VOTORGU-427039 format. One record per residue (C-alpha): residue in three letters; x, y, z; residue number from 1. Coordinates in Angstrom, 2 decimals, decimal comma. Layout:
BEGIN
+------+---------+---------+---------+-----+
| type |       X |       Y |       Z | seq |
+------+---------+---------+---------+-----+
|  ALA |       X |       Y |       Z | NUM |
...
+------+---------+---------+---------+-----+
END
This chain:
BEGIN
+------+---------+---------+---------+-----+
| type |       X |       Y |       Z | seq |
+------+---------+---------+---------+-----+
|  MET |    0,11 |    0,03 |   -0,06 |   1 |
|  ALA |    1,32 |    3,50 |   -0,71 |   2 |
|  GLU |   -0,14 |    7,18 |    0,08 |   3 |
|  GLY |   -2,82 |    7,81 |   -2,43 |   4 |
|  ASP |   -4,12 |    4,15 |   -2,82 |   5 |
|  LEU |   -7,69 |    3,33 |   -2,83 |   6 |
|  LEU |   -8,83 |    0,03 |   -0,78 |   7 |
|  SER |  -11,98 |   -1,40 |    0,43 |   8 |
|  VAL |  -11,61 |   -1,81 |    4,10 |   9 |
|  ARG |  -13,96 |   -3,30 |    6,78 |  10 |
|  PHE |  -13,12 |   -1,59 |   10,59 |  11 |
|  ASP |  -13,59 |   -3,52 |   13,54 |  12 |
|  ASP |  -12,75 |   -1,18 |   16,52 |  13 |
|  ILE |  -12,90 |    1,96 |   18,04 |  14 |
|  ALA |   -9,41 |    4,04 |   18,98 |  15 |
|  PRO |   -8,93 |    6,11 |   22,31 |  16 |
|  LYS |   -9,76 |    9,43 |   20,03 |  17 |
|  GLY |  -12,88 |    7,99 |   18,11 |  18 |
|  ASP |  -11,42 |    6,96 |   14,85 |  19 |
|  ALA |  -12,52 |    3,51 |   13,72 |  20 |
|  ILE |   -9,83 |    0,46 |   13,55 |  21 |
|  ALA |   -9,18 |   -1,79 |   10,99 |  22 |
|  THR |   -7,06 |   -4,55 |   12,57 |  23 |
|  GLY |   -7,02 |   -7,36 |    9,98 |  24 |
|  THR |   -4,88 |   -5,75 |    7,56 |  25 |
|  ASP |   -2,43 |   -7,35 |    5,17 |  26 |
|  ASP |    0,50 |   -5,96 |    6,70 |  27 |
|  GLY |   -0,23 |   -5,84 |   10,34 |  28 |
|  LYS |   -0,81 |   -2,32 |   10,45 |  29 |
|  PRO |   -4,01 |   -0,93 |   12,12 |  30 |
|  ILE |   -5,71 |    1,60 |    9,95 |  31 |
|  PHE |   -7,26 |    4,19 |   11,05 |  32 |
|  ALA |  -10,41 |    6,50 |    9,74 |  33 |
|  ALA |  -12,41 |    9,10 |   11,29 |  34 |
|  ASN |  -16,31 |    9,26 |   10,92 |  35 |
|  VAL |  -16,60 |    5,61 |   10,15 |  36 |
|  ILE |  -18,12 |    2,76 |   12,92 |  37 |
|  PRO |  -16,80 |   -0,14 |   14,05 |  38 |
|  GLY |  -18,29 |   -2,88 |   11,95 |  39 |
|  GLU |  -18,66 |   -0,66 |    8,58 |  40 |
|  VAL |  -17,00 |   -1,31 |    4,92 |  41 |
|  ALA |  -15,47 |    1,91 |    3,57 |  42 |
|  LEU |  -13,68 |    3,04 |    0,50 |  43 |
|  VAL |  -10,73 |    4,75 |    2,05 |  44 |
|  ARG |   -7,65 |    6,60 |    0,46 |  45 |
|  ILE |   -4,28 |    6,40 |    2,15 |  46 |
|  ARG |   -3,67 |    9,53 |    3,47 |  47 |
|  ARG |   -0,39 |    8,68 |    5,70 |  48 |
|  HIS |    1,78 |    5,64 |    5,97 |  49 |
|  ARG |    3,64 |    5,31 |    8,57 |  50 |
|  ARG |    6,15 |    2,55 |    9,68 |  51 |
|  ASN |    3,14 |    1,31 |   12,42 |  52 |
|  TRP |    0,13 |    2,73 |   11,50 |  53 |
|  THR |   -1,75 |    4,13 |    8,38 |  54 |
|  ALA |   -4,01 |    6,94 |    8,15 |  55 |
|  VAL |   -7,00 |    7,26 |    5,51 |  56 |
|  ASP |   -9,40 |    9,57 |    4,08 |  57 |
|  VAL |  -12,90 |    8,47 |    3,54 |  58 |
|  GLU |  -14,35 |    8,21 |   -0,14 |  59 |
|  SER |  -17,74 |    6,69 |    0,57 |  60 |
|  ILE |  -19,23 |    4,13 |    3,41 |  61 |
|  GLU |  -19,80 |    1,03 |    1,46 |  62 |
|  GLN |  -21,49 |   -1,25 |    4,25 |  63 |
|  PRO |  -22,97 |    1,38 |    6,80 |  64 |
|  SER |  -23,84 |    0,30 |   10,44 |  65 |
|  PRO |  -27,30 |    0,51 |   11,37 |  66 |
|  HIS |  -26,14 |    3,01 |   14,43 |  67 |
|  ARG |  -25,18 |    5,59 |   11,30 |  68 |
|  VAL |  -27,04 |    8,70 |   11,62 |  69 |
|  GLU |  -26,70 |   12,21 |    9,87 |  70 |
|  PRO |  -24,72 |   14,95 |   11,90 |  71 |
|  ARG |  -27,26 |   17,50 |   13,42 |  72 |
|  CYS |  -24,07 |   20,24 |   12,70 |  73 |
|  PRO |  -23,15 |   21,17 |    9,35 |  74 |
|  LEU |  -19,53 |   21,72 |   10,69 |  75 |
|  PHE |  -19,11 |   18,12 |   11,56 |  76 |
|  GLU |  -16,52 |   17,30 |    9,00 |  77 |
|  THR |  -14,55 |   20,26 |    9,22 |  78 |
|  CYS |  -14,60 |   20,72 |   13,12 |  79 |
|  SER |  -12,86 |   17,88 |   15,10 |  80 |
|  GLY |  -14,54 |   19,00 |   18,25 |  81 |
|  CYS |  -17,21 |   16,04 |   17,92 |  82 |
|  GLN |  -16,12 |   12,85 |   16,73 |  83 |
|  LEU |  -19,04 |   10,67 |   17,33 |  84 |
|  GLN |  -22,07 |   12,65 |   15,85 |  85 |
|  HIS |  -22,33 |   10,39 |   13,26 |  86 |
|  VAL |  -23,12 |    7,83 |   15,48 |  87 |
|  ASP |  -26,89 |    7,26 |   17,41 |  88 |
|  TYR |  -26,42 |    8,40 |   20,93 |  89 |
|  PRO |  -27,34 |    4,84 |   22,66 |  90 |
|  HIS |  -24,31 |    3,27 |   20,52 |  91 |
|  GLN |  -22,18 |    6,01 |   21,58 |  92 |
|  LEU |  -22,40 |    4,76 |   25,33 |  93 |
|  VAL |  -21,39 |    1,43 |   23,79 |  94 |
|  LEU |  -18,68 |    2,70 |   22,27 |  95 |
|  LYS |  -17,44 |    4,25 |   25,16 |  96 |
|  GLN |  -17,48 |    1,15 |   27,55 |  97 |
|  ARG |  -15,16 |   -0,34 |   24,94 |  98 |
|  MET |  -13,16 |    2,59 |   24,71 |  99 |
|  VAL |  -12,17 |    2,34 |   28,09 | 100 |
|  GLN |  -12,09 |   -1,19 |   28,50 | 101 |
|  SER |   -9,55 |   -1,35 |   25,98 | 102 |
|  GLN |   -7,13 |    1,66 |   27,63 | 103 |
|  LEU |   -7,50 |   -0,45 |   30,71 | 104 |
|  GLN |   -6,22 |   -3,37 |   29,16 | 105 |
|  ARG |   -3,70 |   -1,73 |   27,26 | 106 |
|  PHE |   -2,10 |    0,38 |   29,91 | 107 |
|  GLY |   -3,11 |   -1,41 |   33,23 | 108 |
|  GLU |   -2,63 |   -4,64 |   31,67 | 109 |
|  LEU |   -6,06 |   -5,80 |   33,46 | 110 |
|  ASP |   -7,05 |   -8,68 |   31,33 | 111 |
|  ASP |  -10,84 |   -8,28 |   32,23 | 112 |
|  PRO |  -11,62 |   -4,93 |   33,51 | 113 |
|  PRO |  -15,15 |   -4,78 |   35,50 | 114 |
|  VAL |  -15,98 |   -1,38 |   33,32 | 115 |
|  ALA |  -20,01 |   -0,94 |   33,90 | 116 |
|  PRO |  -22,21 |    0,18 |   30,84 | 117 |
|  THR |  -21,75 |    3,67 |   30,66 | 118 |
|  LEU |  -24,03 |    6,41 |   32,10 | 119 |
|  GLY |  -25,77 |    8,44 |   29,54 | 120 |
|  ALA |  -27,38 |   12,02 |   29,30 | 121 |
|  ALA |  -30,79 |   12,94 |   29,53 | 122 |
|  ASP |  -30,15 |   15,32 |   27,08 | 123 |
|  PRO |  -26,69 |   14,93 |   24,96 | 124 |
|  TRP |  -27,04 |   18,73 |   23,27 | 125 |
|  ALA |  -26,56 |   21,92 |   24,31 | 126 |
|  TYR |  -24,84 |   20,58 |   27,52 | 127 |
|  ARG |  -21,09 |   22,74 |   27,73 | 128 |
|  ASN |  -21,33 |   25,65 |   30,04 | 129 |
|  HIS |  -17,62 |   26,85 |   28,82 | 130 |
|  ALA |  -16,38 |   27,03 |   25,64 | 131 |
|  ARG |  -13,02 |   28,96 |   24,44 | 132 |
|  PHE |  -12,89 |   30,34 |   21,09 | 133 |
|  THR |   -9,75 |   31,69 |   18,94 | 134 |
|  VAL |  -10,49 |   35,04 |   17,47 | 135 |
|  LYS |   -9,53 |   36,11 |   14,11 | 136 |
|  ASP |  -10,24 |   39,27 |   12,65 | 137 |
|  GLY |  -12,62 |   40,00 |   15,29 | 138 |
|  ARG |  -14,46 |   36,88 |   14,98 | 139 |
|  LEU |  -14,86 |   33,78 |   16,82 | 140 |
|  GLY |  -14,17 |   30,19 |   15,84 | 141 |
|  PHE |  -12,18 |   27,29 |   16,43 | 142 |
|  ILE |   -9,18 |   25,45 |   15,35 | 143 |
|  ARG |   -9,39 |   22,57 |   13,39 | 144 |
|  HIS |   -6,99 |   19,99 |   15,06 | 145 |
|  PHE |   -5,47 |   17,93 |   12,25 | 146 |
|  LYS |   -4,87 |   20,65 |    9,73 | 147 |
|  ARG |   -4,50 |   23,65 |   12,03 | 148 |
|  GLN |   -7,01 |   25,78 |   10,20 | 149 |
|  TRP |   -9,12 |   28,21 |   11,80 | 150 |
|  PHE |  -13,04 |   28,37 |   10,79 | 151 |
|  GLU |  -15,73 |   30,35 |   12,34 | 152 |
|  VAL |  -18,52 |   28,89 |   14,23 | 153 |
|  PRO |  -21,66 |   30,45 |   13,84 | 154 |
|  HIS |  -23,53 |   28,07 |   15,98 | 155 |
|  CYS |  -22,18 |   24,95 |   17,95 | 156 |
|  PHE |  -24,73 |   22,42 |   18,83 | 157 |
|  ILE |  -23,37 |   20,95 |   22,05 | 158 |
|  MET |  -22,94 |   24,58 |   23,59 | 159 |
|  ASP |  -25,71 |   26,09 |   25,96 | 160 |
|  ASP |  -27,62 |   28,43 |   24,02 | 161 |
|  ARG |  -27,03 |   31,46 |   25,93 | 162 |
|  ILE |  -23,08 |   30,87 |   24,68 | 163 |
|  ASN |  -24,30 |   30,84 |   21,34 | 164 |
|  GLY |  -25,81 |   33,99 |   21,67 | 165 |
|  VAL |  -22,94 |   35,62 |   23,24 | 166 |
|  VAL |  -20,87 |   34,33 |   20,00 | 167 |
|  GLN |  -23,52 |   35,76 |   17,82 | 168 |
|  ARG |  -23,09 |   38,97 |   19,44 | 169 |
|  LEU |  -19,11 |   39,51 |   19,55 | 170 |
|  GLN |  -18,94 |   37,90 |   15,83 | 171 |
|  GLY |  -17,20 |   40,74 |   13,95 | 172 |
|  GLU |  -16,98 |   43,13 |   17,20 | 173 |
|  VAL |  -13,69 |   42,15 |   18,89 | 174 |
|  GLU |  -10,96 |   43,33 |   16,43 | 175 |
|  GLY |   -7,59 |   42,83 |   18,44 | 176 |
|  LEU |   -8,53 |   39,83 |   20,58 | 177 |
|  THR |   -7,06 |   36,62 |   19,96 | 178 |
|  GLN |   -8,82 |   34,76 |   22,42 | 179 |
|  CYS |  -12,30 |   34,60 |   24,11 | 180 |
|  ASN |  -13,64 |   32,18 |   26,62 | 181 |
|  VAL |  -17,36 |   32,48 |   27,35 | 182 |
|  ARG |  -18,83 |   30,81 |   30,70 | 183 |
|  VAL |  -22,46 |   30,56 |   31,92 | 184 |
|  GLY |  -23,72 |   28,99 |   35,39 | 185 |
|  ALA |  -27,21 |   27,18 |   36,06 | 186 |
|  GLU |  -28,82 |   30,68 |   36,92 | 187 |
|  ALA |  -29,83 |   32,92 |   34,07 | 188 |
|  ASP |  -27,69 |   35,95 |   34,95 | 189 |
|  GLN |  -24,40 |   33,90 |   35,38 | 190 |
|  LEU |  -22,26 |   35,06 |   32,56 | 191 |
|  MET |  -18,15 |   35,17 |   32,57 | 192 |
|  ILE |  -16,78 |   36,42 |   29,62 | 193 |
|  GLN |  -12,84 |   36,40 |   29,48 | 194 |
|  PRO |  -10,63 |   38,64 |   28,60 | 195 |
|  SER |  -12,61 |   42,05 |   29,29 | 196 |
|  LEU |  -14,25 |   43,70 |   26,01 | 197 |
|  ALA |  -13,49 |   46,83 |   27,26 | 198 |
|  LYS |  -10,81 |   47,56 |   24,76 | 199 |
|  ALA |  -11,42 |   45,27 |   22,02 | 200 |
|  ALA |  -15,13 |   46,34 |   22,24 | 201 |
|  PRO |  -16,18 |   49,48 |   23,80 | 202 |
|  GLN |  -19,10 |   49,79 |   21,88 | 203 |
|  LEU |  -20,57 |   46,87 |   24,02 | 204 |
|  GLU |  -20,03 |   48,17 |   27,44 | 205 |
|  GLY |  -23,38 |   48,21 |   29,30 | 206 |
|  GLU |  -24,86 |   45,73 |   26,95 | 207 |
|  LEU |  -22,93 |   42,77 |   27,25 | 208 |
|  PRO |  -20,89 |   42,92 |   30,66 | 209 |
|  SER |  -17,20 |   41,07 |   30,64 | 210 |
|  GLY |  -14,01 |   40,24 |   32,51 | 211 |
|  GLN |  -15,96 |   39,05 |   35,26 | 212 |
|  PRO |  -13,46 |   37,19 |   38,50 | 213 |
|  TRP |  -16,13 |   34,90 |   38,60 | 214 |
|  LEU |  -19,30 |   33,31 |   38,82 | 215 |
|  TYR |  -21,59 |   31,01 |   40,31 | 216 |
|  GLU |  -22,58 |   27,55 |   39,36 | 217 |
|  THR |  -25,18 |   25,35 |   41,33 | 218 |
|  LEU |  -24,97 |   21,42 |   41,84 | 219 |
|  HIS |  -27,53 |   19,65 |   43,41 | 220 |
|  GLY |  -29,16 |   22,83 |   45,09 | 221 |
|  HIS |  -25,49 |   23,94 |   46,22 | 222 |
|  ARG |  -24,25 |   27,44 |   44,85 | 223 |
|  PHE |  -20,15 |   26,85 |   44,10 | 224 |
|  ARG |  -18,20 |   30,20 |   43,18 | 225 |
|  VAL |  -16,01 |   29,53 |   40,08 | 226 |
|  SER |  -13,04 |   31,62 |   39,36 | 227 |
|  ALA |  -12,04 |   32,63 |   35,64 | 228 |
|  ALA |   -8,56 |   30,42 |   36,13 | 229 |
|  SER |  -10,67 |   27,68 |   38,12 | 230 |
|  PHE |  -11,81 |   24,12 |   36,90 | 231 |
|  PHE |  -15,25 |   23,14 |   36,92 | 232 |
|  GLN |  -17,26 |   20,34 |   34,85 | 233 |
|  VAL |  -18,46 |   21,43 |   31,49 | 234 |
|  ASN |  -21,61 |   19,28 |   31,98 | 235 |
|  ARG |  -23,49 |   20,34 |   34,77 | 236 |
|  ALA |  -26,35 |   17,45 |   34,49 | 237 |
|  GLN |  -23,85 |   14,95 |   34,36 | 238 |
|  ALA |  -21,69 |   16,23 |   36,98 | 239 |
|  GLN |  -24,96 |   15,99 |   39,18 | 240 |
|  VAL |  -24,53 |   12,30 |   38,16 | 241 |
|  LEU |  -20,92 |   11,87 |   38,66 | 242 |
|  ILE |  -21,31 |   13,27 |   42,28 | 243 |
|  ASP |  -24,34 |   10,84 |   42,94 | 244 |
|  VAL |  -21,87 |    7,95 |   41,73 | 245 |
|  VAL |  -19,12 |    8,81 |   44,13 | 246 |
|  ARG |  -21,67 |    9,39 |   47,08 | 247 |
|  GLU |  -22,75 |    6,22 |   46,38 | 248 |
|  ARG |  -19,60 |    4,06 |   45,60 | 249 |
|  ILE |  -17,69 |    5,60 |   48,98 | 250 |
|  GLY |  -20,25 |    4,52 |   51,71 | 251 |
|  GLY |  -19,17 |    6,53 |   54,36 | 252 |
|  GLY |  -21,66 |    7,23 |   57,91 | 253 |
|  PRO |  -21,48 |   10,03 |   60,62 | 254 |
|  GLU |  -18,31 |    8,95 |   61,50 | 255 |
|  ALA |  -15,89 |    8,52 |   58,41 | 256 |
|  LEU |  -13,39 |   10,69 |   57,61 | 257 |
|  VAL |  -12,70 |   11,19 |   54,05 | 258 |
|  VAL |   -9,97 |   12,54 |   52,07 | 259 |
|  ASP |  -10,68 |   14,86 |   49,03 | 260 |
|  ALA |   -7,53 |   15,02 |   46,72 | 261 |
|  TYR |   -7,13 |   17,19 |   43,98 | 262 |
|  ALA |  -10,27 |   19,09 |   45,51 | 263 |
|  GLY |  -10,73 |   21,86 |   42,94 | 264 |
|  VAL |  -13,47 |   24,63 |   43,97 | 265 |
|  GLY |  -14,83 |   21,87 |   46,65 | 266 |
|  THR |  -17,50 |   20,34 |   44,94 | 267 |
|  PHE |  -16,87 |   16,39 |   46,39 | 268 |
|  ALA |  -15,92 |   18,14 |   49,84 | 269 |
|  VAL |  -19,13 |   20,15 |   50,10 | 270 |
|  LEU |  -21,67 |   17,68 |   48,57 | 271 |
|  LEU |  -20,30 |   15,08 |   50,94 | 272 |
|  ALA |  -20,18 |   16,91 |   53,82 | 273 |
|  PRO |  -23,51 |   16,02 |   55,10 | 274 |
|  HIS |  -23,26 |   12,22 |   54,54 | 275 |
|  VAL |  -19,58 |   11,83 |   56,32 | 276 |
|  GLY |  -17,89 |   12,72 |   59,55 | 277 |
|  ARG |  -15,31 |   14,88 |   58,26 | 278 |
|  VAL |  -13,73 |   16,02 |   55,33 | 279 |
|  ILE |  -10,23 |   16,95 |   54,20 | 280 |
|  ALA |  -10,01 |   18,59 |   51,06 | 281 |
|  ILE |   -6,57 |   19,15 |   49,43 | 282 |
|  GLU |   -5,89 |   21,40 |   46,59 | 283 |
|  GLU |   -2,85 |   23,64 |   45,38 | 284 |
|  SER |   -4,00 |   25,91 |   42,88 | 285 |
|  GLY |   -4,58 |   29,32 |   44,52 | 286 |
|  PRO |   -7,59 |   30,47 |   42,77 | 287 |
|  ALA |   -9,53 |   27,23 |   43,38 | 288 |
|  VAL |   -8,54 |   27,54 |   46,80 | 289 |
|  GLU |  -10,06 |   30,97 |   47,63 | 290 |
|  ASP |  -13,00 |   29,60 |   45,60 | 291 |
|  ALA |  -13,02 |   26,60 |   47,94 | 292 |
|  ARG |  -12,97 |   28,99 |   51,03 | 293 |
|  GLU |  -16,04 |   30,70 |   50,01 | 294 |
|  ASN |  -18,08 |   27,41 |   48,72 | 295 |
|  ILE |  -17,02 |   25,75 |   52,42 | 296 |
|  ALA |  -18,26 |   28,41 |   54,40 | 297 |
|  GLY |  -20,70 |   27,36 |   57,04 | 298 |
|  LEU |  -19,69 |   23,81 |   56,98 | 299 |
|  ALA |  -17,83 |   23,01 |   60,28 | 300 |
|  ASN |  -16,71 |   19,07 |   59,47 | 301 |
|  VAL |  -14,53 |   20,13 |   56,31 | 302 |
|  GLU |  -10,69 |   21,25 |   56,45 | 303 |
|  LEU |   -9,33 |   22,65 |   53,65 | 304 |
|  ARG |   -5,48 |   22,38 |   52,94 | 305 |
|  LEU |   -3,71 |   24,09 |   50,55 | 306 |
|  GLY |   -0,62 |   22,28 |   48,78 | 307 |
|  LYS |    0,52 |   19,57 |   46,76 | 308 |
|  SER |   -1,63 |   16,17 |   47,08 | 309 |
|  GLU |    1,38 |   13,97 |   47,07 | 310 |
|  ALA |    2,85 |   15,89 |   50,21 | 311 |
|  LEU |   -0,43 |   16,71 |   52,17 | 312 |
|  LEU |   -1,35 |   12,80 |   51,72 | 313 |
|  ALA |    1,88 |   11,84 |   52,98 | 314 |
|  ALA |    1,41 |   14,17 |   56,37 | 315 |
|  ILE |   -2,18 |   12,88 |   57,04 | 316 |
|  ASP |   -1,58 |   11,07 |   60,50 | 317 |
|  GLU |   -4,85 |    9,73 |   61,48 | 318 |
|  PRO |   -7,19 |    6,67 |   60,16 | 319 |
|  VAL |   -8,65 |    7,50 |   57,54 | 320 |
|  ASP |  -12,07 |    5,93 |   55,94 | 321 |
|  ALA |  -11,87 |    6,76 |   52,12 | 322 |
|  VAL |   -9,86 |    9,06 |   50,04 | 323 |
|  ILE |  -11,02 |   10,50 |   46,55 | 324 |
|  LEU |   -8,42 |   10,95 |   44,00 | 325 |
|  ASP |   -9,35 |   13,40 |   40,65 | 326 |
|  PRO |   -6,23 |   14,45 |   39,36 | 327 |
|  PRO |   -5,63 |   16,32 |   36,21 | 328 |
|  ARG |   -5,55 |   14,10 |   33,18 | 329 |
|  VAL |   -2,18 |   13,27 |   33,39 | 330 |
|  GLY |   -3,01 |   11,32 |   36,51 | 331 |
|  CYS |   -1,42 |   11,06 |   39,94 | 332 |
|  ARG |    2,19 |   11,31 |   40,41 | 333 |
|  PRO |    3,89 |    7,84 |   42,18 | 334 |
|  GLU |    4,12 |    9,48 |   45,61 | 335 |
|  ALA |    0,45 |   10,39 |   45,93 | 336 |
|  LEU |   -0,39 |    6,52 |   45,32 | 337 |
|  ASP |    2,29 |    5,64 |   48,10 | 338 |
|  ALA |    0,99 |    7,88 |   50,25 | 339 |
|  VAL |   -2,87 |    6,81 |   49,53 | 340 |
|  ALA |   -1,23 |    3,28 |   50,31 | 341 |
|  HIS |    0,07 |    4,17 |   53,51 | 342 |
|  LEU |   -2,90 |    5,44 |   55,00 | 343 |
|  ARG |   -4,83 |    2,45 |   53,96 | 344 |
|  PRO |   -8,44 |    3,61 |   53,80 | 345 |
|  ARG |  -11,05 |    1,17 |   53,70 | 346 |
|  ARG |  -12,72 |    2,53 |   50,07 | 347 |
|  LEU |  -10,77 |    4,48 |   47,42 | 348 |
|  ILE |  -12,11 |    6,34 |   44,63 | 349 |
|  TYR |  -10,46 |    7,39 |   41,44 | 350 |
|  VAL |  -12,22 |    9,89 |   39,23 | 351 |
|  SER |  -10,52 |   10,29 |   35,79 | 352 |
|  CYS |  -10,82 |   11,78 |   32,44 | 353 |
|  ASP |   -8,32 |   10,01 |   30,88 | 354 |
|  ALA |   -8,43 |    6,01 |   31,05 | 355 |
|  ALA |   -5,00 |    5,59 |   30,14 | 356 |
|  SER |   -3,28 |    7,27 |   32,75 | 357 |
|  LEU |   -6,39 |    5,96 |   34,99 | 358 |
|  GLY |   -5,25 |    2,23 |   34,02 | 359 |
|  ARG |   -1,27 |    3,00 |   34,46 | 360 |
|  ASP |   -2,18 |    4,09 |   37,97 | 361 |
|  LEU |   -5,00 |    0,85 |   38,68 | 362 |
|  GLN |   -2,30 |   -1,26 |   37,84 | 363 |
|  VAL |    0,17 |    0,37 |   40,67 | 364 |
|  LEU |   -2,63 |    0,53 |   43,15 | 365 |
|  CYS |   -3,64 |   -2,77 |   42,39 | 366 |
|  ASP |   -0,10 |   -4,49 |   42,97 | 367 |
|  ALA |    0,91 |   -6,27 |   46,16 | 368 |
|  ALA |    2,81 |   -3,29 |   47,45 | 369 |
|  HIS |   -0,07 |   -0,92 |   47,39 | 370 |
|  GLY |   -2,75 |   -3,67 |   48,50 | 371 |
|  PHE |   -6,00 |   -2,53 |   46,79 | 372 |
|  ARG |   -9,00 |   -4,22 |   45,15 | 373 |
|  LEU |  -10,62 |   -2,94 |   41,99 | 374 |
|  LEU |  -14,10 |   -3,59 |   42,08 | 375 |
|  GLU |  -15,81 |   -1,35 |   39,09 | 376 |
|  VAL |  -14,99 |    1,26 |   36,63 | 377 |
|  GLN |  -18,28 |    3,25 |   35,91 | 378 |
|  PRO |  -17,71 |    5,26 |   32,85 | 379 |
|  VAL |  -20,10 |    8,87 |   33,07 | 380 |
|  ASP |  -20,70 |   10,33 |   29,49 | 381 |
|  MET |  -19,59 |   13,87 |   30,64 | 382 |
|  PHE |  -19,14 |   14,78 |   26,96 | 383 |
|  PRO |  -21,64 |   13,68 |   24,36 | 384 |
|  HIS |  -20,91 |   13,40 |   20,66 | 385 |
|  THR |  -16,94 |   13,39 |   21,79 | 386 |
|  HIS |  -14,60 |   10,91 |   22,48 | 387 |
|  HIS |  -14,03 |   11,94 |   25,86 | 388 |
|  VAL |  -15,54 |   10,06 |   28,55 | 389 |
|  GLU |  -15,25 |   10,16 |   32,61 | 390 |
|  CYS |  -14,53 |    7,28 |   35,14 | 391 |
|  VAL |  -15,62 |    6,38 |   38,46 | 392 |
|  ALA |  -13,11 |    3,54 |   39,75 | 393 |
|  THR |  -13,90 |    2,02 |   42,94 | 394 |
|  LEU |  -10,82 |    0,26 |   44,62 | 395 |
|  GLU |  -11,11 |   -1,36 |   48,09 | 396 |
|  ARG |   -8,23 |   -2,21 |   50,53 | 397 |
|  LEU |   -7,49 |   -5,96 |   50,11 | 398 |
|  ASP |   -7,08 |   -6,89 |   53,99 | 399 |
+------+---------+---------+---------+-----+
END
């Protein structure tokens, strides 16, 4: 096979980034194709031929999957933000379960990882409460991942409608900006536009406020302050599902001590507080800690500690019933996993947005030196129509 060749290929698996994979090829190299569903036969043209893999462009679908649907967004093939809009939503959940299983097997060397069916969203559209746009000549758009091309975005179907409204109003009005972030909260008046538009669009002053240092989000009836520099889940409804899963798996009780590492603005700590004895929340980001201080105000059983999780976990010198780990995409440092093992909690909950780093860390946690057993991995579809998926892994101490 050479670049430019046409061939008919049956695809049989799903890759971590949402591409379909053909694995039974003559030369043994996997073939990757975007916008194809496992089980389909496609006529493809070889775009790139490498030593260990081949990338192709799809000319036509010769045998379509029964799960194929027409993408709602007309920019689907231009924009690389959604990888699965061509798949009906129930089957997206099946594919995401397979993706998680594959990553845990590859990076965690788990033969038969206990991955539960993916918990889907009640409404997989208009869910994103935060968007980052690249600005070119005063117009807002995205950068296409593969060819690094900018394109304008008149409407994004996975964004909150209020964000789309802001984007439409800003088009052509923000000359001089290079980036623009828009975030909205659950309440209608909660809007944050960064950076301030005072210089770029003074004509909008008074009509469209901007430069807000924070806004307030709402989860399970509790308000959370979220600063511009702080992380918060982009899917409010599914964040509540995620919290319910963590709360159920952690067990606890009126005397339990729970440690919430990588606590962010205090979401888990605040919503677990009524169900346990005490919560120690650990966070190293200054802006997130300032938010968390306000969010835990009035909760006498929540203690906030500022510092690196690996150091503060190792410094705890009292019996701990449960630990929550919710690290960044890269996962935990080895010192953090060692510190958790030293604490010997009855239950360990690991929340991850990257199944590869989760698999790597689960392999360490479940070895003889660390002494945990994996009970379940529960995928939660926080990001419908994309390849991303959140996971809640539940582990217990072996003894």
